[in-house]
C-alpha positions as CSV (number, residue, x, y, z in Angstrom):
1,M,152.8,112.2,220.7
2,E,152.4,108.6,221.8
3,E,149.3,108.2,223.9
4,I,149.9,106.5,227.3
5,P,146.8,104.9,228.7
6,I,145.6,106.3,232.1
7,S,142.3,105.0,233.5
8,V,140.3,106.9,236.1
9,H,137.5,105.6,238.3
10,K,136.3,109.0,239.6
11,V,139.7,109.6,241.1
12,C,143.0,109.2,239.2
13,I,145.6,106.9,240.7
14,S,149.0,108.3,241.5
15,P,151.4,107.9,238.6
16,K,154.4,105.6,238.7
17,T,157.7,106.9,237.3
18,R,160.5,105.2,235.5
19,P,163.6,107.2,236.2
20,F,165.8,105.2,233.8
21,E,165.1,104.0,230.3
22,H,167.2,101.8,228.1
23,I,168.0,103.4,224.7
24,P,167.0,101.0,221.9
25,S,169.8,99.9,219.7
26,N,168.3,101.7,216.6
27,S,168.0,105.1,218.3
28,G,170.5,107.9,218.9
29,P,173.7,108.5,217.0
30,P,175.6,105.3,215.9
31,S,178.6,106.3,218.0
32,L,176.8,105.8,221.3
33,N,176.8,102.6,223.2
34,K,173.5,100.7,222.7
35,N,173.4,99.7,226.3
36,L,173.9,103.3,227.7
37,I,171.4,104.2,230.3
38,I,170.2,107.8,230.1
39,P,167.6,109.3,232.5
40,T,164.6,110.5,230.5
41,P,161.3,112.1,231.4
42,S,158.9,109.2,231.9
43,P,155.2,109.3,231.1
44,I,152.6,108.2,233.7
45,D,151.9,104.5,233.9
46,S,148.7,103.1,235.4
47,Q,145.4,101.4,234.5
48,M,142.9,104.2,233.7
49,Q,139.8,104.8,231.5
50,Y,141.2,107.7,229.5
51,T,144.7,108.7,228.3
52,L,147.0,111.6,228.8
53,G,146.4,114.0,225.9
54,D,142.6,113.6,226.0
55,D,140.5,116.8,225.9
56,P,139.6,118.0,229.3
57,T,135.9,117.9,230.1
58,V,133.8,119.1,232.9
59,G,133.4,116.5,235.6
60,M,136.8,114.8,235.4
61,S,138.3,114.2,238.8
62,F,141.8,113.8,240.1
63,S,143.2,112.8,243.5
64,N,145.7,115.7,243.9
65,E,147.0,118.8,242.2
66,E,150.0,117.1,240.6
67,E,147.7,114.7,238.7
68,A,145.4,117.5,237.6
69,Y,148.4,119.5,236.4
70,Q,150.0,116.6,234.5
71,F,146.7,115.8,232.7
72,Y,146.2,119.4,231.5
73,N,149.8,119.7,230.6
74,A,149.7,116.6,228.5
75,Y,146.8,118.0,226.6
76,A,148.7,121.3,226.2
77,R,151.7,119.4,224.6
78,K,149.4,117.7,222.1
79,V,147.8,121.0,221.1
80,G,151.0,123.1,221.3
81,F,150.8,125.6,224.1
82,S,152.3,126.1,227.6
83,I,150.3,126.3,230.8
84,R,150.8,128.0,234.2
85,K,149.0,128.0,237.5
86,S,146.9,131.1,238.1
87,H,144.2,132.3,240.5
88,T,143.6,130.5,243.8
89,K,140.6,130.8,246.1
90,R,140.6,129.5,249.7
91,R,138.1,128.8,252.4
92,S,138.2,130.6,255.8
93,D,140.4,127.8,257.2
94,K,142.9,128.4,254.4
95,S,142.2,125.2,252.6
96,L,141.9,125.2,248.8
97,R,138.5,125.7,247.3
98,H,139.2,126.7,243.7
99,K,142.3,126.6,241.3
100,L,142.7,127.9,237.8
101,F,145.2,126.5,235.2
102,V,145.6,128.9,232.2
103,C,147.4,129.2,228.9
104,S,150.8,130.9,229.5
105,K,149.7,133.7,227.1
106,E,146.7,134.6,229.4
107,G,146.6,138.2,230.5
108,Q,148.7,141.2,229.4
109,T,152.2,142.3,230.1
110,I,152.4,145.4,232.4
111,V,155.3,147.7,231.6
112,E,156.5,149.5,234.7
113,P,157.6,153.1,234.2
114,T,160.8,152.5,236.1
115,A,161.8,149.8,233.7
116,K,162.5,152.1,230.8
117,D,166.3,152.0,231.4
118,H,166.3,148.2,231.7
119,K,166.7,145.7,228.9
120,S,163.3,145.2,227.3
121,R,161.8,141.7,227.5
122,A,159.7,140.0,224.8
123,N,155.9,140.2,225.4
124,R,154.6,136.7,225.9
125,R,151.1,137.6,227.0
126,E,148.3,138.0,224.4
127,G,145.1,137.9,226.5
128,C,144.4,134.2,225.7
129,L,141.3,132.9,227.5
130,A,142.0,129.1,227.3
131,R,141.8,127.6,230.8
132,V,140.7,124.8,233.0
133,G,139.1,125.6,236.4
134,F,139.0,123.1,239.3
135,T,137.0,122.8,242.5
136,I,138.6,121.1,245.4
137,N,136.6,119.4,248.1
138,R,137.8,118.8,251.6
139,G,138.9,115.3,250.6
140,N,141.4,117.0,248.2
141,V,139.6,115.7,245.1
142,W,140.1,118.0,242.1
143,T,137.2,118.2,239.8
144,I,137.0,120.1,236.5
145,Q,134.3,122.8,236.8
146,K,135.1,125.0,233.8
147,V,136.8,124.4,230.5
148,I,137.8,126.9,227.6
149,L,139.7,125.2,224.8
150,D,139.9,128.0,222.2
151,H,143.1,130.1,221.9
152,T,143.6,133.6,220.5
153,H,147.1,132.8,219.1
154,A,148.8,130.3,216.9
155,C,150.0,127.1,218.7
156,A,153.5,125.6,218.5
157,S,154.2,123.1,215.7
158,P,155.0,119.4,216.7
159,T,158.7,120.0,216.1
160,K,158.8,122.8,218.7
161,R,156.4,121.6,221.4
162,H,159.2,120.2,223.5
163,M,160.5,123.8,223.9
164,L,157.3,125.0,225.6
165,R,158.0,126.1,229.2
166,S,155.6,123.8,231.0
167,Q,156.8,120.9,228.9
168,R,160.4,121.3,230.3
169,K,161.5,119.8,233.6
170,I,164.7,118.2,234.9
171,T,163.8,114.9,236.5
172,P,165.5,113.7,239.8
173,A,167.3,111.0,237.9
174,Q,168.6,113.5,235.3
175,R,169.6,115.8,238.2
176,V,171.7,113.1,239.7
177,L,173.6,112.5,236.4
178,I,174.0,116.2,235.8
179,D,175.4,116.8,239.3
180,Q,177.9,113.9,238.7
181,M,179.0,115.4,235.3
182,N,179.3,118.9,236.9
183,S,181.5,117.4,239.7
184,A,183.7,115.9,237.0
185,G,184.4,119.4,235.6
186,I,182.1,119.1,232.5
187,K,180.6,122.4,231.4
188,P,176.8,122.8,231.5
189,S,176.7,123.3,227.7
190,R,178.5,119.9,227.2
191,V,176.1,118.2,229.7
192,C,173.1,119.4,227.6
193,N,174.8,118.3,224.4
194,F,175.4,114.9,225.9
195,F,171.7,114.4,226.6
196,Q,170.6,115.7,223.2
197,E,172.9,113.4,221.3
198,A,172.0,110.4,223.4
199,I,168.2,110.6,223.2
200,G,167.3,113.5,220.9
201,A,166.6,117.1,221.8
202,E,162.8,116.5,221.7
203,N,163.1,113.8,224.4
204,V,165.4,115.4,226.8
205,G,162.8,117.4,228.7
206,F,164.9,120.5,229.3
207,T,166.9,123.1,227.5
208,Q,170.4,124.6,227.9
209,M,168.9,127.6,229.7
210,D,167.0,125.3,232.2
211,N,170.2,123.5,233.0
212,D,172.2,126.8,233.4
213,N,169.5,128.2,235.7
214,S,169.4,125.1,237.8
215,V,173.2,125.1,238.2
216,N,173.3,128.8,239.1
217,G,170.5,128.5,241.5
218,K,172.2,125.6,243.3
219,R,175.4,127.7,243.5
220,A,173.5,130.6,245.0
221,K,172.0,128.3,247.6
222,Y,175.3,126.6,248.1
223,L,177.3,129.5,249.5
224,N,175.0,132.5,249.6
225,G,176.2,134.9,252.2
226,R,178.8,132.7,253.8
227,D,181.5,132.2,251.2
228,A,184.4,133.2,253.5
229,Q,183.2,130.8,256.2
230,T,183.0,128.0,253.6
231,L,186.5,128.8,252.4
232,M,187.8,128.6,255.9
233,E,186.2,125.2,256.4
234,E,187.7,124.0,253.1
235,L,191.2,125.1,254.3
236,E,190.7,123.4,257.6
237,K,189.8,120.2,255.7
238,K,192.9,120.5,253.5
239,C,195.1,121.0,256.6
240,N,193.7,117.8,258.1
241,E,194.4,115.9,255.0
242,D,197.8,117.4,254.3
243,P,199.7,118.6,257.4
244,S,202.2,120.5,255.2
245,F,199.3,122.4,253.5
246,F,200.0,126.2,253.7
247,S,197.4,129.0,253.3
248,S,197.2,132.6,254.2
249,I,194.3,135.1,254.0
250,Q,194.5,138.8,254.1
251,I,191.3,140.3,255.5
252,H,190.1,143.7,254.4
253,E,189.2,146.3,257.1
254,T,185.5,145.6,256.2
255,G,185.9,142.0,257.2
256,Q,185.9,140.7,253.7
257,V,188.5,138.4,252.1
258,A,191.0,140.7,250.2
259,N,193.7,138.3,249.1
260,F,194.2,134.6,249.5
261,F,197.2,132.3,248.9
262,W,197.6,128.6,249.2
263,A,200.0,125.7,248.4
264,D,199.9,122.0,249.2
265,G,202.8,119.9,250.4
266,R,203.5,118.6,246.9
267,S,203.8,122.2,245.5
268,I,206.1,123.1,248.3
269,L,208.3,120.1,247.6
270,D,208.3,120.8,243.9
271,Y,209.5,124.3,244.5
272,A,212.4,123.0,246.6
273,H,213.5,121.0,243.5
274,F,212.5,123.3,240.6
275,G,212.0,126.7,242.1
276,D,214.9,128.3,240.3
277,V,212.6,129.8,237.7
278,V,209.0,130.9,238.2
279,C,206.3,132.5,236.1
280,F,203.6,134.8,237.5
281,D,200.6,136.2,235.5
282,P,197.7,137.5,237.6
283,T,195.4,138.3,234.6
284,F,192.8,135.6,234.7
285,Q,189.5,136.1,236.6
286,T,187.6,132.9,237.4
287,N,185.1,133.6,240.1
288,K,181.9,135.6,240.8
289,Y,183.9,138.2,242.8
290,D,186.1,139.0,239.8
291,M,189.2,138.3,241.9
292,S,192.3,137.7,239.8
293,F,193.6,134.1,239.8
294,A,197.4,134.3,240.1
295,P,199.1,130.9,239.8
296,I,202.9,130.9,240.3
297,L,204.3,128.3,238.0
298,G,207.6,126.6,237.0
299,V,208.9,123.8,234.8
300,N,209.9,120.3,236.1
301,N,212.7,118.1,234.7
302,H,210.4,117.1,231.8
303,K,209.8,120.7,230.9
304,Q,206.2,120.3,232.0
305,T,204.2,123.1,233.7
306,I,204.0,122.6,237.5
307,I,202.2,124.7,240.1
308,F,204.1,126.0,243.1
309,G,201.0,127.8,244.6
310,A,198.2,130.1,243.7
311,A,196.5,133.2,244.9
312,L,193.2,135.1,244.5
313,L,193.9,138.8,244.5
314,C,191.3,141.5,244.9
315,D,193.3,144.0,242.8
316,E,196.6,144.4,241.0
317,T,198.1,147.0,243.2
318,T,201.7,147.1,244.5
319,E,200.4,146.4,248.0
320,S,198.6,143.2,247.0
321,F,201.6,142.0,245.0
322,I,204.0,142.7,248.0
323,W,201.7,140.7,250.3
324,F,201.6,137.8,247.8
325,L,205.4,137.6,247.3
326,Q,206.1,137.9,251.0
327,T,203.5,135.2,251.8
328,F,205.0,133.0,249.0
329,L,208.5,133.3,250.4
330,K,207.2,132.5,253.9
331,C,205.6,129.3,252.5
332,M,208.8,128.3,250.7
333,S,211.2,128.8,253.7
334,N,212.4,132.1,252.3
335,K,214.0,130.5,249.2
336,H,214.2,133.1,246.5
337,P,214.0,132.1,242.8
338,I,216.8,132.9,240.5
339,T,214.5,134.3,237.8
340,I,210.9,135.4,237.7
341,F,208.8,136.1,234.5
342,T,205.9,138.5,234.7
343,N,203.9,140.8,232.4
344,Q,204.6,144.6,232.3
345,C,202.4,145.4,235.3
346,K,204.0,148.4,237.1
347,G,202.7,147.3,240.4
348,M,204.3,143.9,240.0
349,C,207.6,145.4,239.0
350,K,207.7,147.6,242.1
351,A,206.8,144.6,244.3
352,I,209.5,142.4,242.9
353,A,212.1,145.1,243.4
354,T,211.0,145.4,247.0
355,V,210.6,141.7,248.0
356,L,213.0,140.0,245.5
357,P,215.8,142.5,245.0
358,N,218.4,139.7,244.0
359,T,216.0,137.9,241.7
360,K,216.4,138.5,238.0
361,H,213.1,140.0,236.7
362,R,212.3,139.1,233.1
363,L,209.3,140.3,231.0
364,C,207.0,138.0,229.0
365,I,207.8,138.3,225.3
366,W,204.2,137.5,224.4
367,H,202.9,140.4,226.4
368,I,205.4,142.8,224.8
369,F,204.1,141.9,221.3
370,Q,200.6,142.3,222.5
371,N,201.4,145.8,223.8
372,A,203.2,146.6,220.5
373,N,199.9,145.8,218.7
374,I,198.1,148.3,221.0
375,N,200.7,151.1,220.9
376,L,202.1,150.7,217.4
377,G,199.1,149.3,215.6
378,H,199.2,151.9,212.8
379,I,202.9,151.0,212.1
380,I,202.2,147.3,212.1
381,S,199.2,147.6,209.7
382,N,201.1,149.9,207.3
383,H,204.5,148.0,207.5
384,P,204.0,144.2,207.8
385,K,207.8,143.7,208.1
386,F,208.0,145.8,211.3
387,S,206.9,142.9,213.5
388,M,209.8,140.9,212.2
389,A,212.3,143.7,212.8
390,L,211.1,144.0,216.4
391,K,211.4,140.3,216.9
392,D,215.0,140.3,215.5
393,C,215.9,142.9,218.1
394,I,214.3,140.9,221.0
395,Y,215.9,137.6,220.0
396,E,219.3,139.1,219.2
397,A,221.6,136.9,221.3
398,R,225.1,137.6,219.9
399,S,226.1,140.8,221.8
400,V,224.8,144.0,223.3
401,K,226.4,145.9,220.5
402,K,224.5,143.9,217.9
403,L,221.3,144.7,219.7
404,E,222.0,148.4,219.8
405,E,222.8,148.4,216.1
406,K,219.6,146.6,215.2
407,W,217.4,148.8,217.4
408,L,218.8,152.0,215.9
409,A,218.3,150.6,212.4
410,M,214.7,149.7,213.1
411,L,213.9,153.2,214.5
412,K,215.4,154.8,211.4
413,D,213.8,152.5,208.9
414,Y,210.3,153.1,210.2
415,D,210.8,156.7,211.3
416,L,210.2,155.9,215.0
417,E,212.8,158.1,216.6
418,G,211.3,159.8,219.6
419,D,208.4,157.2,220.0
420,L,207.7,157.3,223.7
421,W,206.5,153.7,224.0
422,L,209.6,152.3,222.3
423,E,211.9,154.6,224.3
424,N,210.4,153.2,227.5
425,L,210.7,149.6,226.3
426,Y,214.4,150.1,225.3
427,A,215.1,151.6,228.7
428,I,214.2,148.2,230.3
429,R,215.9,146.0,227.7
430,E,217.7,144.1,230.4
431,R,214.3,142.5,231.2
432,W,213.4,141.3,227.7
433,S,216.3,141.1,225.3
434,E,217.7,137.6,224.8
435,V,221.3,138.7,225.1
436,H,220.6,140.0,228.6
437,C,218.4,137.1,229.6
438,H,221.4,134.7,229.0
439,E,223.0,136.3,232.1
440,S,220.9,134.2,234.4
441,F,219.3,130.7,234.5
442,C,215.9,130.7,232.8
443,A,215.3,127.0,232.1
444,E,214.8,128.1,228.4
445,I,211.7,130.0,229.3
446,T,211.2,133.2,227.4
447,S,207.7,134.2,228.5
448,T,204.8,133.4,230.9
449,Q,203.6,130.9,228.3
450,S,203.2,128.3,231.1
451,C,200.7,130.7,232.8
452,E,198.9,131.3,229.5
453,S,198.7,127.6,228.7
454,L,197.3,126.9,232.2
455,N,194.8,129.8,231.9
456,N,193.5,128.4,228.6
457,H,193.0,125.1,230.3
458,L,191.2,126.8,233.2
459,K,189.0,128.8,230.8
460,N,187.7,125.6,229.4
461,T,187.0,124.3,233.0
462,F,186.1,127.3,235.2
463,S,183.3,129.8,235.1
464,K,183.3,133.3,236.4
465,K,180.2,132.4,238.4
466,L,182.1,130.1,240.7
467,S,182.1,130.8,244.4
468,L,185.4,130.6,246.3
469,G,184.7,127.1,247.6
470,E,183.7,125.8,244.2
471,F,186.8,127.4,242.7
472,M,189.1,125.6,245.1
473,K,187.5,122.3,244.1
474,E,188.0,123.0,240.4
475,Y,191.6,124.0,241.0
476,E,192.2,120.7,242.8
477,R,190.9,118.8,239.8
478,S,193.1,120.8,237.4
479,I,196.3,120.3,239.4
480,K,195.5,116.6,239.7
481,R,195.5,116.3,235.9
482,L,198.8,118.1,235.6
483,R,200.4,115.8,238.2
484,E,199.0,112.7,236.5
485,K,200.8,113.8,233.3
486,E,204.0,114.4,235.3
487,L,203.7,110.9,236.8
488,S,203.4,109.4,233.3
489,E,206.5,111.2,232.1
490,D,208.4,110.1,235.3
491,F,207.4,106.5,234.5
492,K,208.5,106.7,230.9
493,S,211.9,108.2,231.7
494,R,212.7,105.7,234.5
495,Q,211.4,102.6,232.7
496,S,213.0,103.3,229.3
497,K,216.2,104.9,228.0
498,P,216.5,106.9,224.8
499,I,218.5,105.4,221.9
500,P,221.2,107.9,220.8
501,F,221.7,108.6,217.1
502,L,225.3,107.3,217.6
503,T,225.2,104.3,220.0
504,N,228.9,104.1,220.8
505,V,229.6,107.8,221.7
506,P,230.4,108.1,225.5
507,I,229.0,111.6,225.8
508,L,225.6,110.5,224.4
509,I,225.6,107.3,226.5
510,T,226.2,109.3,229.7
511,A,223.5,111.9,228.8
512,A,221.0,109.1,228.0
513,N,221.5,107.6,231.4
514,A,221.2,110.9,233.3
515,Y,218.8,113.2,231.5
516,T,215.0,112.7,231.2
517,L,213.7,111.8,227.7
518,T,212.7,115.4,227.0
519,M,216.0,116.8,228.0
520,F,218.0,114.2,226.2
521,R,216.3,115.1,222.9
522,D,217.3,118.8,223.4
523,F,220.9,117.8,224.2
524,E,221.1,115.4,221.3
525,V,220.2,118.3,218.9
526,E,223.3,120.2,220.1
527,C,225.4,117.1,219.6
528,K,224.3,116.7,216.0
529,K,225.5,120.2,215.2
530,L,229.1,119.1,215.8
531,A,229.0,117.4,212.4
532,Y,228.5,120.7,210.5
533,S,230.5,123.1,212.6
534,S,234.2,124.1,212.7
535,C,236.5,125.6,215.3
536,E,239.4,128.0,215.0
537,L,242.0,128.6,217.7
538,L,242.1,132.4,218.5
539,D,244.5,132.5,221.5
540,S,246.5,130.2,223.8
541,E,247.9,131.6,227.0
542,G,249.1,129.4,229.8
543,L,246.4,126.9,230.7
544,L,243.7,128.7,228.7
545,K,242.8,128.2,225.0
546,T,240.3,130.4,223.2
547,Y,238.4,129.2,220.1
548,R,235.8,130.4,217.7
549,V,233.2,127.9,216.8
550,C,230.8,128.5,213.8
551,E,228.4,126.4,211.8
552,F,229.5,125.9,208.1
553,G,228.5,128.9,206.0
554,S,227.9,131.1,209.0
555,E,230.0,133.9,210.6
556,D,228.0,133.8,213.8
557,G,229.0,131.4,216.5
558,G,230.4,131.2,220.0
559,V,233.8,132.1,221.5
560,V,234.8,129.2,223.8
561,T,237.5,129.2,226.5
562,F,238.9,125.8,227.5
563,N,241.0,125.2,230.7
564,L,243.7,122.5,230.1
565,E,244.1,121.8,233.8
566,D,240.5,121.1,235.0
567,H,239.0,120.6,231.5
568,S,236.4,123.3,232.2
569,V,234.8,125.1,229.3
570,S,232.7,128.3,228.9
571,C,231.0,129.8,225.9
572,S,230.1,133.3,225.0
573,C,226.5,132.2,224.1
574,R,226.1,131.2,227.8
575,N,223.7,128.4,227.0
576,F,224.8,126.4,230.0
577,E,224.2,129.3,232.3
578,Y,220.8,130.1,230.6
579,A,219.4,126.7,229.8
580,G,221.3,124.3,232.0
581,F,223.1,122.1,229.4
582,L,226.1,122.5,227.1
583,C,225.8,124.1,223.7
584,S,227.2,122.7,220.5
585,H,230.1,125.3,220.7
586,A,231.4,123.9,224.0
587,L,230.8,120.3,223.0
588,K,232.9,120.9,219.9
589,I,235.9,122.2,221.9
590,L,235.7,119.3,224.4
591,H,235.8,116.9,221.5
592,E,238.7,118.9,219.9
593,N,240.6,118.4,223.2
594,K,239.8,114.7,223.4
595,I,237.3,115.0,226.2
596,Y,234.8,112.5,225.0
597,D,232.6,112.0,228.1
598,L,230.1,114.4,229.7
599,Q,231.5,115.7,233.0
600,N,229.2,115.7,236.1
601,R,229.7,119.4,236.6
602,Y,227.8,120.0,233.3
603,I,224.8,117.7,234.2
604,L,222.4,119.9,236.0
605,K,220.5,117.8,238.5
606,R,217.1,119.6,237.8
607,W,217.1,118.1,234.3
608,T,217.9,114.5,235.4
609,N,215.8,111.5,236.3
610,Y,216.9,111.8,239.9
611,A,216.1,115.5,240.2
612,K,213.7,114.9,243.2
613,E,216.1,112.7,245.1
614,G,218.0,113.9,248.1
615,S,217.5,116.7,250.7
616,T,216.4,120.1,249.6
617,I,216.6,121.9,253.0
618,A,218.7,125.0,252.8
619,C,221.1,126.3,255.5
620,Q,219.4,128.4,258.2
621,P,220.5,131.5,260.0
622,M,223.0,131.2,262.9
623,D,222.9,132.7,266.4
624,S,225.4,135.6,266.5
625,M,226.2,134.8,270.2
626,N,227.4,131.2,270.0
627,G,227.6,130.5,266.3
628,L,224.9,127.8,266.5
629,E,221.7,127.7,264.4
630,T,218.9,129.5,266.2
631,L,216.3,127.3,267.9
632,P,213.3,128.7,265.8
633,S,215.3,128.1,262.6
634,L,216.3,124.6,263.6
635,Y,212.7,123.8,264.5
636,T,211.5,125.1,261.1
637,R,214.2,123.2,259.2
638,V,213.6,119.9,261.0
639,S,209.8,120.2,260.7
640,R,210.0,120.9,256.9
641,K,212.4,118.0,256.5
642,A,210.1,115.6,258.3
643,L,207.1,116.8,256.2
644,T,209.2,116.5,253.0
645,I,210.0,112.9,253.8
646,A,206.3,112.2,254.5
647,V,205.2,113.8,251.2
648,K,207.8,111.8,249.3
649,S,206.6,108.6,250.9
650,S,202.9,109.4,250.3
651,A,202.7,107.3,247.1
652,C,204.1,104.1,248.6
653,R,202.5,102.2,251.5
654,E,205.7,100.4,252.4
655,A,207.7,103.6,252.6
656,L,205.0,105.2,254.9
657,L,205.0,102.1,257.2
658,Y,208.8,102.2,257.4
659,L,208.7,105.9,258.2
660,E,206.1,105.4,260.9
661,E,208.1,102.6,262.5
662,N,211.2,104.7,262.7
663,L,209.3,107.7,263.9
664,N,208.1,105.7,266.8
665,K,211.7,104.9,267.7
666,I,212.7,108.6,267.2
667,E,209.8,109.7,269.4
668,K,210.8,107.4,272.2
669,G,214.5,108.6,272.0
670,S,213.4,112.3,271.9
671,E,211.3,111.9,275.0
672,E,214.3,110.3,276.9
673,I,216.5,113.3,275.9
674,I,213.7,115.8,277.0
675,Q,213.4,114.1,280.3
676,K,217.2,114.2,280.9
677,A,217.3,117.9,279.9
678,R,214.4,118.7,282.4
679,L,216.2,116.8,285.1
680,N,219.4,118.7,284.6
681,E,217.5,122.0,284.7
682,Y,215.8,121.0,287.9
683,K,219.2,120.1,289.5
684,E,220.7,123.4,288.4
685,Y,217.7,125.3,289.8
686,S,217.7,123.5,293.1
């Protein structure tokens, strides 16, 4: 260890600290910036007669306890042991008279009889007698009175001395940087790795465990005993920042938070545009209360995951799910999704049937295969091809009859007739088979993979030790990253157009102008299939023609009906109804009938660059007495519309100023109307 000079003239001078130290260009890994400033533990700097690391001797004096401790600790590092503060003696006026610093292995470990059922701890006490005793006068001068240097144990080698307990400490400068990194969502383990790579593990001054304990201790201090109150304060802050922010808390009869739902204005607006299909998977626990994190997600016009809202649920019962769905609908002006994807939770299935009776309920394919591994593990291990047979049944999209044939064949081939789990699964086939899923719009989603993808992201960001307040902040950071990615895709799609593989085909030109880049690529794949597919006229009756379209060398395909009068087309594969864009079968028949452009009726707005443009306010209930919209409904609709316009304008200063200017005019006009209405009421009354 490098010796730093410290001079003493009877009383040591207080040390100066250097909180930041430049890393020399020849130190640290080559990938690090030479000029990077990393906080490091700093030695003491002053003009003294002896140095840190000298052997302690009787008669040495120090001006305070900190200097005395640092001197003995520096000696301990040189030798290779850790120290701790021990016995204290005081005068009658409670002032210090005697203090003992000892080797950390002093004394013996006392094993309590009640501790036999607890996890045993390593014995770190060996009865070592090494110590330094100080006397303290009334002027607070610390003088060494007694010294024992010999140890009864082996000391740590030079390569391990930085790990000794008394040699580890997080400096204030390091704490500032650590707090900043934690605020940025960087895990404590990565924080420690950063310091170790920058200046070397032996120079950091603390270990991974020290950092973890410091962070956890700060959390306990942060919200200990008042988590619900802090959560309420956080919600109030959100409402002040975003007037359209929605939250709802269900309080347990004990006064504790049972369930909690929230959604900001952007999420509410996104649901208005893309809330036709949602995914819900309440299986991820992210906080110290083990509450289930339940985001409700969808896909935008770029097929990216977007968040419509989220909940923290105390349990996965039908009652909790009913509360969640009812609260979600209240937040979203009672707009029901067309399709919802969930796992096979029975409580969730009952809640959806109660709250969303007209919404198509689909099951996550990924969860089905996971449950198959649990319930049919012996079959899968003995018959590797069984998984493929089950997958063929699930993804059979030609007809219900084909599904039944494949299912019966699978049961027979693997001797699974009468298997209870498979019987129950087949009884709810309308929720998982692809042929049934094509009956409703699903935005090409086949599972809650969006939830799983988000959960994987959260697992890399969140900790189960988070308080509710901390969880909210981490959630905000995560949703901000998702929205930044969406903004990037919006920019790319609006600032550039895709180049079709055939540049002079009207249908591709129209699609390139309308669809986002992601959707155009999917549509272009269907167009390319036209080159290797054929059509056969099956029937022609009046204005309707029926064709069979197949790819070369395949008997499977689609049966397409074409209307000669309005040029409408429909296919048995129902890709337009399921995914929202025309399939190759329908495109082939349009081309066969000399319809070379893409009709507007087949361009679903939710997949276009202008998906977020225009009003999204739904019609409201009417008063049965006079046929007019009820006053509460009218108020709700107008309020939501005003907030929607404000949210849309939030990214543009000019738009907000324009909105404010016109709101001032509207406010003045509304006040005049209110005054006239009050005057008329007064005249009628008098």
